[in-house]
C-alpha positions in Angstrom: 4.0 16.9 9.1 7.7 15.4 10.8 10.1 17.5 10.7 12.2 17.1 8.1 15.8 18.0 8.9 18.3 19.0 6.1 21.7 20.1 8.6 21.6 22.1 11.4 18.5 24.1 11.8 17.6 23.9 8.6 14.5 22.5 7.3 13.1 21.0 4.5 9.5 23.0 3.6 8.3 21.8 0.7 5.1 19.8 -1.0 3.9 18.3 -3.5 1.6 18.7 -6.4 0.2 15.9 -7.9 -3.3 17.9 -9.2 -1.6 20.3 -11.9 -1.6 18.6 -15.6 1.1 21.4 -17.4 4.0 23.2 -15.8 3.7 26.8 -16.8 0.2 26.1 -18.3 3.0 23.9 -21.1 4.9 21.0 -20.0 2.8 17.7 -19.0 3.5 16.0 -15.5 2.1 13.0 -15.3 4.1 12.6 -11.9 3.5 15.9 -11.1 6.1 18.4 -9.6 7.7 18.8 -5.8 7.9 22.4 -4.4 10.3 23.0 -2.4 11.3 25.4 0.2 13.5 25.3 3.6 13.7 27.7 6.2 16.7 27.8 8.4 15.9 28.9 12.0 19.2 30.1 13.8 19.5 33.2 15.7 18.2 35.1 12.8 16.0 33.2 10.6 15.8 33.1 6.9 13.4 31.3 4.8 14.9 30.0 1.0 11.6 30.4 -1.8 8.2 30.3 -0.5 5.9 27.4 -2.3 3.0 28.2 -4.9 0.2 29.6 -4.0 -2.3 27.4 -2.3 -0.5 24.5 -2.7 0.0 23.8 1.4 -2.9 24.5 3.4 0.0 24.2 6.6 3.0 25.6 5.5 2.6 29.2 7.0 1.7 27.5 10.2 4.6 24.4 10.1 6.5 28.0 9.7 5.3 29.0 12.6 6.0 26.5 14.5 9.8 25.9 13.8 10.5 29.4 15.0 9.2 28.8 18.0 7.5 31.9 19.0 10.1 34.3 17.0 9.5 36.2 14.4 10.7 35.6 10.4 13.2 37.8 9.6 14.6 36.9 6.1 12.1 36.0 3.1 14.8 35.1 0.7 14.1 34.9 -3.4 16.4 33.0 -5.6 13.7 33.1 -8.6 10.4 35.4 -8.9 8.3 32.8 -10.7 5.0 31.9 -8.5 6.1 28.5 -8.2 9.0 29.7 -5.9 7.8 33.2 -4.2 3.9 32.6 -4.6 3.5 32.3 -1.0 5.5 35.8 0.0 1.9 37.8 0.0 1.0 35.9 2.8 4.4 35.1 4.5 4.5 39.5 4.4 0.6 39.9 6.3 1.6 37.2 8.8 5.2 39.1 9.8 5.2 42.3 8.9 8.2 43.3 9.3 9.6 40.8 6.9 13.3 41.4 4.8 12.8 40.7 1.1 16.3 39.6 -0.1 16.4 39.6 -3.6 19.1 40.9 -5.6 18.9 44.3 -8.1 16.8 42.9 -10.5 14.5 40.6 -8.0 13.8 43.4 -6.2 12.6 45.4 -9.3 10.0 42.5 -10.0 8.6 42.5 -6.5 7.8 46.0 -6.4 5.3 45.2 -9.1 4.3 42.3 -7.4 3.9 42.7 -3.2 3.4 46.5 -3.5 5.9 46.7 -0.2 8.4 50.0 0.8 11.6 50.0 -0.4 13.2 49.9 2.8 12.0 46.4 3.1 13.7 44.9 0.5 17.6 43.9 1.4 19.7 44.1 -1.9 22.3 41.3 -2.5 25.2 40.9 -5.2 27.6 38.5 -5.8 29.5 37.8 -2.3 27.5 39.6 0.1 27.5 37.8 3.1 23.8 37.8 5.4 25.2 36.5 9.0 22.4 34.6 11.0 24.2 33.3 13.5 25.9 29.9 13.3 24.6 30.2 9.5 26.1 32.0 6.7 24.8 32.9 3.6 26.8 34.2 0.3 24.6 34.9 -2.8 25.7 33.7 -6.2 24.2 35.6 -8.7 23.4 33.3 -12.2 21.6 35.5 -14.4 19.7 33.6 -17.0 19.5 30.4 -15.3 16.4 30.7 -16.6 15.3 34.0 -16.0 17.5 37.6 -15.4 17.0 37.9 -11.5 18.2 34.2 -11.3 20.9 33.2 -8.2 22.0 30.9 -5.7 22.8 31.4 -2.4 24.9 29.4 -0.2 25.7 28.1 3.3 29.4 28.3 3.6 29.5 26.6 7.2 28.1 23.3 6.5 28.5 23.8 2.8 24.9 24.1 1.0 24.0 25.2 -2.0 20.5 26.5 -2.6 20.2 25.8 -6.7 16.9 27.6 -7.5 15.6 26.4 -10.1 19.5 25.0 -11.0 19.5 20.6 -10.5 15.8 20.7 -10.5 13.8 18.0 -11.8 9.9 17.6 -12.8 8.3 14.4 -10.7 7.2 14.5 -6.5 8.8 13.2 -4.2 7.0 9.9 -2.6 8.2 9.7 0.7 12.1 10.0 -0.1 13.0 13.5 0.3 16.8 12.7 -0.2 18.9 11.4 -3.2 20.0 8.6 -0.7 16.1 7.6 -0.4 15.3 7.0 -3.9 16.2 5.5 -7.2 17.1 8.5 -9.2 17.9 6.4 -12.2 14.7 4.8 -12.6 11.7 7.5 -11.1 14.0 10.8 -11.9 17.1 11.1 -14.3 14.7 11.3 -17.7 12.4 13.8 -15.4 15.4 16.2 -14.7 16.4 15.4 -18.2 13.3 17.0 -19.7 13.2 19.5 -17.4 16.5 21.3 -17.9 16.4 20.2 -21.9 13.1 22.3 -22.3 12.8 25.1 -19.2 17.2 25.6 -18.9 18.3 24.1 -22.5 18.1 27.6 -24.1 20.8 28.9 -21.6 22.9 26.7 -21.0 26.0 28.9 -22.0 25.1 30.9 -18.9 24.7 27.3 -16.9 28.5 27.0 -17.3 29.6 30.6 -16.2 27.5 29.3 -13.1 29.8 26.4 -12.9 32.7 28.8 -13.4 31.2 30.6 -10.4 30.7 28.0 -8.1 33.9 26.1 -8.6 36.3 24.7 -6.1 33.4 26.0 -3.7 32.3 22.8 -1.3 29.1 21.1 -1.7 28.2 18.6 0.8 24.0 19.4 -0.1 22.3 20.8 -3.2 18.8 21.9 -2.6 17.2 22.8 -5.6 13.1 24.2 -5.9 11.9 21.0 -7.4 12.7 17.1 -6.8 14.8 15.7 -4.6 17.4 17.3 -2.3 21.1 16.0 -2.8 23.0 15.0 0.3 24.6 11.8 -0.7 26.0 12.9 -3.9 25.6 16.2 -5.2 28.0 15.5 -7.4 26.0 13.4 -9.6 23.2 16.5 -10.4 26.3 18.5 -10.9 28.0 16.3 -13.3 24.0 15.7 -15.5 24.0 19.3 -15.1 27.5 20.3 -16.7 27.4 17.1 -19.4 23.4 18.5 -20.8 25.1 22.1 -21.1 28.0 21.1 -22.9 25.3 19.8 -25.0 27.5 16.2 -24.9 24.7 12.7 -26.1 25.2 9.0 -26.0 24.9 7.6 -29.6 21.5 7.4 -30.3 18.8 8.5 -33.3 15.6 9.8 -32.3 13.1 9.9 -35.6 10.4 12.3 -34.7 7.5 11.4 -37.7 3.9 13.5 -38.7 2.1 11.4 -41.0 -1.4 11.7 -41.7 -2.2 8.7 -43.4 0.5 6.3 -43.0 2.6 7.5 -45.7 5.8 9.1 -43.8 5.5 6.6 -41.3 6.3 4.0 -43.5 9.4 5.9 -43.9 10.4 6.1 -40.4 9.8 2.7 -39.3 12.2 1.6 -43.0 14.6 4.0 -41.5 14.8 2.9 -38.2 15.4 -0.8 -39.8 18.3 0.3 -41.7 19.5 2.2 -38.8 19.5 -0.6 -36.8 21.2 -3.0 -39.4 24.2 -0.9 -38.5 24.1 -2.1 -35.0 22.4 1.4 -33.8 20.4 0.3 -30.7 18.9 3.8 -28.9 16.5 4.8 -31.8 13.0 6.1 -30.6 10.7 6.4 -32.9 8.1 9.0 -32.3 4.7 10.6 -33.6 4.7 14.5 -33.3 0.9 14.6 -32.7 0.7 12.1 -29.6 4.0 12.9 -27.7 3.9 16.4 -26.3 7.0 18.0 -27.9 8.9 18.4 -24.3 10.0 14.2 -24.4 11.1 14.4 -27.8 13.0 17.2 -27.3 14.4 15.5 -24.2 15.3 12.4 -25.8 17.2 14.6 -28.8 19.2 16.7 -26.2 20.5 12.8 -24.9 21.1 11.2 -28.5 23.5 12.7 -30.8 21.8 12.4 -33.8 17.9 12.5 -35.4 16.1 12.6 -37.9 12.7 15.2 -38.6 10.0 13.6 -41.2 6.9 15.0 -42.0 4.0 14.9 -44.8 2.5 17.7 -47.3 0.1 20.0 -45.5 -1.8 22.8 -47.3 2.1 23.3 -49.3 3.7 23.3 -46.0 5.1 21.1 -42.6 2.3 19.4 -40.4 1.4 22.1 -38.2 2.6 19.7 -35.1 6.0 19.3 -36.7 6.0 23.0 -36.9 5.1 23.0 -33.1 8.4 20.7 -32.9 11.0 22.3 -34.7 9.5 25.9 -32.9 10.0 24.8 -30.1 13.5 23.4 -31.3 14.8 26.4 -32.4 14.5 28.0 -28.5 16.0 25.3 -26.8 18.5 25.3 -29.4 20.4 21.6 -29.2 23.9 22.0 -30.5 26.0 19.4 -32.0 23.2 17.1 -33.4 23.9 15.1 -36.4 20.7 15.2 -38.9 18.7 14.1 -41.9 15.4 14.9 -43.3 12.0 13.2 -45.4 8.7 13.6 -45.8 6.3 12.8 -48.6 3.4 14.6 -50.3 0.4 13.2 -52.7 -0.6 16.7 -55.0 2.2 19.4 -53.9 4.8 19.4 -51.9 6.5 21.6 -49.0 7.0 19.4 -46.3 10.2 18.8 -46.2 11.1 21.4 -48.1 9.9 23.6 -45.0 11.9 21.2 -42.7 15.5 22.1 -44.8 14.4 25.8 -44.4 14.1 24.9 -39.6 17.8 23.0 -40.5 19.3 26.2 -42.1 18.8 28.2 -38.8 20.7 25.2 -36.4 24.3 24.4 -36.0 23.7 21.5 -36.9 25.3 18.6 -39.0 23.5 17.5 -42.6 24.2 13.6 -43.0 22.5 12.4 -45.7 20.1 14.3 -48.9 16.5 14.4 -48.0 14.5 12.1 -48.9 11.3 12.3 -50.2 8.9 10.4 -52.0 5.3 10.8 -53.8 2.4 8.7 -52.9 3.5 5.0 -51.6 6.4 3.9 -50.3 8.5 1.7 -52.0 11.9 0.3 -51.9 13.2 2.0 -55.0 12.2 5.4 -53.8 13.8 5.1 -50.3 17.0 3.7 -51.6 17.7 7.3 -50.2 17.6 6.2 -46.5 20.7 3.5 -47.2 22.6 6.9 -47.0 21.7 8.3 -43.9 21.7 5.2 -42.4 25.5 5.2 -42.8 26.3 8.5 -41.7 23.9 9.3 -39.5 25.8 8.2 -36.2 
């Protein structure tokens, strides 16, 4: 393959995965995902993160071709998940004297996976500098963005931030590798937010702490482990992460509904029409049984308000709504206005269970729940007028 140069002696060695259906066996990948690895071929060489095992057949050979007979000196592991470190074993087999670079938590994890002597590890902390020649690598520990051992590597000569999962995105790189080669808003922004809200969002306070560590550092390039490399406008990626990690949103309403026979869904449509009549244009209705929770959570992260509605199911909430509530409790989006609704035939429970969930969240309730028995009619749904009045 043609060599892709990011900057002086810094090579992109990524690949695309269009076969995997679920990232971490959980998040759908309709547009695939890229795995990004970076090789610095200086006086001393360093590989920053590897690829998921088996994702690129010529990976080891490509590294050897760039090194042109020289040894690979360092493997820097910013994060231990297999989509970052999965090829480490093959690299150690090819380069038995390879030094593994990581922080104390990385080394503890790596010992259990790679079975190599402790003296082969090089432990780094905040501010440690690894001199490769022209390039100088500085290490920034960013714990819980999104694992306890996660860190970033900053190359100070050319101002390159190898940011690990931060600033990453779902979606393959279809020809364009860099942000100036793609239509980011059309192709990647939603998938970047879905990645953030579902995988990193729980640790938003730690993202803000990472920003504090990076404050004042010049950034000409941001090289994440997934998604496009930022060279034209790295400030855009930073601005989005800053916005999302501060739980800032835009006006709009997400309506997530669980309906078995159509009654609760009819309530959702009626509520949406009343809200639209108030001039609100950004309204999204999701059937939780058809749309994976990650897409719903992504829009909940984006918009300011949400309605949750469920039919009663075995005197509780519908199982698919229960799944969404569980995921919301995990990622914990903040600063939301909300309302609840539901229906039942012979016994309630759906709305009551939603109320129990909502009590755990730090959201603002704007109206009393709307719950009805049997077929919806205008009289039974009068409470939605108060919802529409106050939801934005």
